[in-house]
C-alpha positions in Angstrom: -0.1 0.1 0.1 1.2 3.3 -1.0 0.7 6.7 0.1 -0.3 10.0 -2.5 3.4 11.4 -1.7 4.9 7.7 -1.7 7.8 7.8 -4.6 6.4 5.8 -7.7 8.3 3.9 -10.5 7.8 5.5 -13.7 5.6 3.4 -16.0 5.7 3.1 -19.3 4.2 5.1 -22.2 0.2 3.7 -23.0 0.7 2.1 -26.4 -1.1 4.4 -28.8 -2.7 1.4 -30.3 -5.4 1.8 -27.1 -8.7 4.4 -27.6 -7.8 7.5 -25.9 -10.8 6.8 -23.4 -9.0 4.1 -22.0 -5.6 6.0 -22.0 -7.4 9.0 -19.6 -8.9 6.3 -17.4 -5.5 5.1 -16.7 -4.2 8.6 -16.5 -6.8 9.1 -13.6 -6.0 5.9 -11.9 -3.6 7.7 -9.5 -6.4 10.9 -8.3 -8.6 10.6 -5.7 -10.5 13.3 -7.9 -14.6 13.0 -8.0 -15.9 11.5 -12.0 -19.3 12.2 -12.5 -19.1 9.2 -15.3 -22.2 7.1 -14.7 -19.7 4.2 -15.7 -17.1 4.8 -12.9 -19.8 4.4 -9.9 -23.3 5.5 -8.8 -24.0 9.4 -8.5 -22.9 10.4 -4.9 -25.3 13.4 -5.3 -22.0 16.0 -5.1 -22.3 18.6 -7.1 -19.5 19.9 -8.6 -18.8 24.2 -9.4 -18.5 24.4 -12.9 
């Protein structure tokens, strides 16, 4: 288990044959940011400022 400030080993660059949506999902996997996409989790009721 690693914390948010723990050093991480560098990862390889994403394969360009994967769709952009998949690459974006992998890019967000380290951040604990609310995501309002319905395929990620059920809606939380949180209203984000736009």
